[in-house]
C-alpha positions in Angstrom: -21.0 -30.5 11.6 -18.2 -28.0 11.0 -15.7 -27.9 13.8 -13.6 -25.0 14.9 -10.0 -26.1 16.0 -8.3 -22.7 16.6 -7.4 -20.9 19.7 -10.6 -18.8 19.8 -14.3 -19.4 19.7 -16.4 -19.3 16.6 -16.4 -15.7 15.3 -16.7 -13.8 12.0 -13.9 -13.8 9.5 -13.2 -11.8 6.4 -12.1 -14.9 4.4 -12.4 -18.6 4.9 -10.2 -20.6 2.5 -12.1 -23.8 1.8 -9.9 -26.6 0.4 -6.8 -25.4 2.2 -5.1 -28.8 2.0 -5.5 -29.1 -1.8 -2.4 -28.5 -3.9 -3.2 -24.9 -4.7 -4.8 -24.5 -1.2 -1.5 -25.2 0.5 0.4 -22.7 -1.7 -2.3 -20.2 -1.0 -2.4 -20.8 2.8 1.4 -20.1 3.0 1.0 -17.0 0.9 -1.8 -15.7 3.0 0.1 -16.4 6.2 2.9 -14.2 5.0 0.6 -11.6 3.4 -2.1 -11.3 6.1 -0.5 -11.5 9.5 -2.7 -12.9 12.3 -2.9 -9.6 14.0 -5.3 -6.6 14.4 -5.6 -4.5 11.2 -5.1 -7.5 8.9 -7.9 -9.4 7.2 -9.2 -12.1 9.5 -9.0 -15.5 7.9 -9.3 -19.2 8.6 -8.6 -22.4 6.7 -11.2 -25.2 6.2 -11.3 -28.7 4.7 -12.6 -32.2 5.4 -9.6 -33.7 7.1 -8.8 -32.3 10.6 -5.4 -34.1 10.6 -4.3 -32.6 7.3 -5.5 -29.1 8.4 -3.5 -29.4 11.6 -0.5 -30.7 9.7 -0.7 -27.7 7.3 -1.0 -25.3 10.2 2.0 -26.8 11.9 4.1 -26.4 8.8 3.6 -22.6 9.1 5.7 -22.5 12.3 5.0 -21.4 15.9 3.5 -18.1 14.9 0.5 -19.9 13.3 -1.0 -20.7 16.7 -3.9 -18.2 16.2 -4.9 -19.6 12.8 -8.3 -21.2 13.1 -9.0 -24.5 11.3 -12.5 -25.5 10.4 -13.5 -29.1 9.5 -16.2 -29.3 6.9 -17.1 -31.7 4.1 -17.7 -30.4 0.6 -21.0 -32.5 0.3 -22.4 -31.7 3.7 -24.8 -28.8 3.4 -25.0 -28.3 7.2 -21.2 -28.0 7.4 -21.0 -25.6 4.5 -23.9 -23.4 5.8 -22.0 -23.2 9.1 -18.9 -21.9 7.3 -20.9 -19.3 5.4 -22.4 -17.9 8.6 -18.9 -17.2 9.9 -17.4 -15.2 7.1 -17.8 -12.4 4.5 -16.1 -14.4 1.7 -15.6 -18.1 1.0 -12.7 -18.8 -1.4 -12.8 -22.3 -2.7 -10.1 -24.4 -4.3 -12.1 -27.7 -4.2 -12.2 -29.0 -7.8 -13.0 -30.2 -10.3 -15.9 -27.9 -9.5 -18.2 -29.7 -11.9 -17.9 -32.7 -9.5 -17.4 -31.1 -6.1 -18.2 -27.4 -6.3 -22.0 -26.9 -6.4 -22.8 -27.5 -2.8 -20.5 -24.8 -1.5 -21.6 -22.3 -4.1 -25.3 -23.1 -3.3 -24.6 -22.5 0.4 -23.0 -19.1 -0.4 -25.8 -18.0 -2.6 -28.5 -19.1 -0.1 -26.8 -17.3 2.8 -25.8 -14.2 0.9 -22.1 -14.9 1.4 -19.6 -13.7 -1.2 -17.6 -16.3 -3.0 -14.7 -16.7 -5.4 -12.8 -19.6 -6.9 -10.3 -20.6 -9.6 -12.5 -22.7 -11.8 -11.8 -22.8 -15.6 -14.8 -25.0 -16.3 -17.3 -23.1 -18.5 -19.8 -25.9 -18.5 -20.1 -25.7 -14.7 -20.4 -22.0 -14.7 -23.2 -22.2 -17.2 -25.1 -24.6 -15.0 -24.5 -22.5 -11.9 -25.8 -19.3 -13.7 -29.0 -21.1 -14.7 -29.6 -22.5 -11.2 -28.5 -19.7 -8.8 -28.0 -16.3 -10.5 -31.4 -15.0 -9.6 -31.1 -16.3 -6.1 -27.7 -14.5 -5.7 -29.2 -11.3 -6.9 -31.9 -11.6 -4.3 -29.7 -12.6 -1.3 -26.8 -10.2 -2.2 -24.2 -12.9 -2.6 -21.4 -11.7 -5.0 -20.1 -14.8 -6.9 -16.9 -14.3 -8.8 -15.5 -17.3 -10.7 -12.2 -17.7 -12.6 -10.0 -15.8 -10.2 -6.8 -17.5 -11.1 -4.6 -17.6 -14.2 -7.9 -18.3 -15.9 -9.1 -15.6 -16.2 -7.7 -12.7 -14.2 -4.7 -11.7 -16.5 -7.0 -11.9 -19.6 -10.0 -10.2 -18.0 -8.1 -7.4 -16.3 -5.6 -7.1 -19.1 -8.4 -6.3 -21.6 -9.9 -3.8 -19.1 -6.4 -2.1 -18.6 -5.9 -2.0 -22.4 -9.3 -0.4 -23.0 -8.6 2.2 -20.2 -5.3 3.1 -21.8 -6.9 3.3 -25.3 -9.6 5.6 -23.9 -7.1 7.8 -22.2 -4.9 8.2 -25.4 -7.4 8.0 -28.2 -10.7 9.0 -26.5 -12.2 5.8 -27.7 -12.1 2.1 -26.8 -10.5 -0.6 -29.0 -12.9 -2.4 -31.4 -10.7 -5.4 -31.3 -8.1 -6.8 -28.8 -5.9 -9.9 -29.5 -4.2 -11.5 -26.5 -1.0 -13.4 -27.4 1.0 -15.4 -24.9 4.6 -14.2 -25.7 6.3 -16.4 -23.1 5.3 -18.6 -20.2 7.0 -21.2 -18.0 5.0 -23.6 -15.8 3.4 -27.0 -15.5 0.0 -28.4 -14.8 -1.1 -30.1 -11.6 -3.2 -33.2 -11.3 -6.2 -31.1 -10.2 -6.1 -29.0 -13.4 -5.7 -32.1 -15.6 -8.7 -33.7 -13.8 -10.9 -30.7 -14.5 -9.9 -30.7 -18.2 -10.5 -34.4 -18.5 -13.9 -34.1 -16.9 -14.9 -31.3 -19.3 -13.9 -33.4 -22.3 -15.8 -36.4 -20.9 -19.0 -34.3 -20.4 -18.7 -32.7 -23.9 -18.3 -36.0 -25.7 -21.5 -37.3 -24.3 -23.6 -34.1 -24.5 -24.3 -32.7 -28.0 -26.1 -29.7 -26.6 -23.2 -28.9 -24.3 -20.7 -29.1 -27.2 -22.8 -26.6 -29.2 -23.0 -24.3 -26.2 -19.3 -24.5 -25.5 -18.6 -23.5 -29.1 -20.5 -20.2 -28.6 -18.2 -17.3 -27.7 -21.0 -15.6 -25.7 -21.9 -18.8 -23.8 -21.5 -17.0 -20.4 -23.2 -13.8 -21.3 -26.8 -13.0 -20.1 -29.5 -14.3 -22.4 -30.3 -10.8 -23.7 -26.7 -9.9 -24.5 -27.4 -9.0 -28.1 -23.9 -9.8 -29.4 -23.6 -11.1 -32.9 -20.1 -10.3 -33.9 -18.2 -13.3 -35.2 -15.3 -14.4 -33.1 -12.4 -16.5 -34.3 -11.8 -19.9 -32.7 -8.3 -20.7 -33.7 -7.7 -24.5 -34.3 -4.5 -24.6 -36.3 -1.3 -22.7 -36.9 -1.5 -19.4 -38.8 0.5 -16.2 -39.4 -0.9 -13.4 -37.1 -0.8 -9.8 -38.4 -1.2 -8.1 -35.0 1.9 -9.8 -33.5 3.7 -10.4 -36.8 4.4 -13.9 -35.7 3.1 -17.4 -36.2 0.5 -18.4 -33.6 -1.0 -21.6 -32.3 -4.1 -22.3 -30.2 -4.0 -21.4 -26.5 -5.8 -24.0 -24.4 -7.2 -21.5 -21.9 -8.8 -19.4 -24.6 -12.0 -21.4 -24.3 -12.7 -20.0 -20.8 -10.8 -16.7 -21.0 -12.6 -15.3 -24.1 -16.0 -16.2 -22.6 -15.2 -14.4 -19.3 -14.0 -11.3 -21.3 -17.2 -11.2 -23.3 -19.3 -11.6 -20.1 -17.4 -8.7 -18.6 -18.4 -6.6 -21.6 -22.0 -7.6 -21.3 -22.1 -6.8 -17.5 -20.5 -3.4 -18.1 -23.3 -2.5 -20.5 -21.2 -3.1 -23.6 -18.5 -0.6 -22.6 -16.1 -2.3 -25.1 -18.7 -2.0 -27.9 -21.5 -4.3 -29.2 -19.2 -5.5 -32.0 -16.1 -6.0 -29.8 -13.7 -8.7 -31.1 -11.4 -10.7 -28.7 -9.4 -13.9 -29.2 -6.3 -15.5 -27.7 -3.4 -17.5 -29.0 0.3 -18.4 -28.4 3.1 -16.6 -30.2 5.5 -19.2 -31.7 8.0 -17.1 -33.5 8.7 -15.7 -36.9 9.7 -17.3 -40.2 10.0 -21.0 -41.0 10.9 -21.9 -37.5 7.9 -20.2 -36.1 5.7 -21.9 -38.6 7.1 -25.3 -37.7 6.7 -24.7 -33.9 3.1 -23.4 -34.4 2.1 -26.4 -36.5 3.7 -28.9 -34.1 1.9 -27.4 -31.1 -1.4 -27.3 -32.9 -1.1 -30.9 -34.0 0.0 -32.0 -30.6 -2.9 -30.2 -28.8 -5.4 -31.7 -31.3 -4.0 -35.2 -30.7 -4.3 -34.8 -27.0 -7.9 -33.6 -27.1 -8.8 -36.5 -29.5 -7.2 -39.0 -27.2 -9.0 -37.5 -24.2 -12.3 -37.8 -26.0 -12.0 -41.6 -26.5 -12.8 -43.6 -23.4 -10.0 -46.2 -23.7 -7.2 -43.7 -24.3 -8.7 -41.3 -21.7 -8.6 -44.1 -19.1 -5.0 -44.9 -20.0 -4.0 -41.3 -19.8 -5.6 -40.7 -16.4 -4.3 -43.9 -14.9 -0.8 -44.1 -16.3 0.4 -40.9 -18.0 -1.1 -37.8 -16.4 -0.4 -36.4 -12.9 -3.0 -37.3 -10.2 -5.0 -34.7 -8.1 -2.7 -33.5 -5.4 0.4 -33.6 -7.5 2.0 -30.6 -9.1 5.1 -28.5 -9.6 7.7 -28.2 -6.9 8.3 -25.0 -5.0 11.4 -24.3 -7.0 9.5 -24.9 -10.3 6.7 -22.5 -9.1 9.2 -19.8 -8.2 11.1 -20.2 -11.5 7.9 -19.9 -13.5 6.6 -16.7 -15.2 4.4 -15.4 -18.0 4.3 -12.5 -20.4 1.0 -11.8 -22.1 0.6 -9.2 -24.9 -2.6 -7.4 -25.8 -2.8 -5.9 -29.3 -5.6 -3.4 -29.5 -7.0 -1.5 -32.5 -9.6 1.2 -32.6 -12.3 1.6 -35.2 -10.3 4.3 -37.0 -7.1 2.2 -37.0 -5.1 3.5 -34.1 -3.2 0.8 -32.3 -1.9 0.1 -28.8 0.0 -2.7 -27.2 0.0 -3.6 -23.5 1.4 -6.4 -21.4 0.6 -8.3 -18.3 3.4 -10.2 -16.6 3.5 -12.5 -13.6 6.5 -13.5 -11.5 5.7 -17.2 -10.8 4.3 -20.4 -12.3 1.0 -19.2 -13.9 -1.2 -22.0 -12.8 0.0 -22.4 -9.2 2.4 -19.9 -7.6 0.8 -16.9 -9.4 -2.7 -18.3 -9.3 -2.6 -18.7 -5.5 -1.6 -15.1 -5.0 -4.2 -13.8 -7.4 -7.0 -15.8 -5.8 -6.0 -14.6 -2.3 -5.9 -11.0 -3.3 -9.2 -11.4 -5.1 -10.8 -12.7 -1.9 -9.3 -9.9 0.1 -10.4 -7.3 -2.4 -14.0 -8.6 -2.4 -14.0 -8.7 1.4 -12.4 -5.3 2.1 -12.5 -3.1 -0.9 -15.9 -3.7 -2.6 -18.8 -2.7 -0.4 -22.2 -4.3 -0.7 -23.6 -1.0 -1.7 -21.1 -0.6 -4.5 -21.7 -4.1 -6.0 -25.0 -5.9 -5.9 -25.5 -9.6 -5.6 -25.1 -11.8 -8.7 -22.5 -13.6 -10.8 -19.7 -11.3 -11.7 -16.3 -11.5 -13.4 -13.0 -10.3 -11.8 -13.0 -7.2 -14.0 -16.7 -6.3 -13.6 -16.6 -6.9 -9.8 -13.3 -5.5 -8.7 -11.6 -3.8 -11.7 -8.9 -1.2 -10.8 -8.9 -2.1 -7.1 -7.9 -5.6 -7.9 -5.3 -4.4 -10.4 -3.8 -2.3 -7.7 -3.6 -5.2 -5.3 -2.1 -7.5 -7.8 0.6 -5.1 -8.7 1.4 -4.3 -5.1 1.2 -7.7 -3.5 1.0 -10.5 -6.1 3.9 -10.0 -8.5 1.8 -8.9 -11.5 2.5 -5.9 -13.7 0.2 -4.1 -16.2 1.9 -1.7 -18.6 1.8 -0.1 -22.0 4.4 -1.4 -24.4 3.7 0.8 -27.4 0.9 2.8 -29.1 
């Protein structure tokens, strides 16, 4: 049974952070403690996880002012524990992954109780399963479920929305195509991210139907989406006319592009029924750019091939790759950054370029801030009357209100570069 170990009795919260002692959860707890003081007028929040000792250790690390922070003990596979958490809060924010292995019980509890939920999953195969099993129930109970509230896929999803808004303002029409290009980024992967990626590869290698579904750009769209426009799935180096550079595949495009197309479908095809969107990494101009792009493409292909083969996958997991709970240091997180460029073009050929930047390591420092602000936005800024129950995307659920929070409190910027 969920236990309350704070200085107050069980009460309602705006946010409960579930998985607070995970790698990202710890970063997020420290950010929330600085951002949301434990005082009247601030969002009321608590931390939860399965280990009471680790929760209390995390709380103690925050210093003497953390005495009022409530800790709740709950196991990710105990439905009674999870139901108890849901009854105490407006929003559950979960960092317990890989979600395909550990995430369903919590999401199910939120859906059943009508509790709002957000996470940082980048696992399309899991989202597909959750949509099939729980979307109709969420619509009935009023639970607003928002997946992908970290680096995958907030910068992409909100970056496209921002670009379309700017195009509409300037050209009185939306872009027919937008190409996101990673201009620069500095960061490293944690063991949790690697574990999620390896689990996805493992599932796909043993399930032909899943492989076929994952190859579909509209895999996360509602069944009646009606989209037929061909979308590019970049697998090798090539010269890119929009950015005038050589480009290579971007590993997160597999989830980000699907989220962007789902947003378009949920917004009644606002971007257009023939909207084109893809993502890649800018590798530079000329011969040097070509060499870099080819090298990255070959390296990524080799990694995915090795991950698909059981013997090499086992060796990578046991010997080479970081383990869950491991990740970049605080200094590495603070020295990280990213600069994403969005090249938009309207049907009549007018062009616009925007950018989204972040001031910390994309997968951890910045992701923790984005996820915390998404949870606060869902709890405080988006009323139940304004957004019905169901499975939403960051842009379709929170849009401008989340962009405003991210720019004020999370170190992101959204701006027009040229038009």
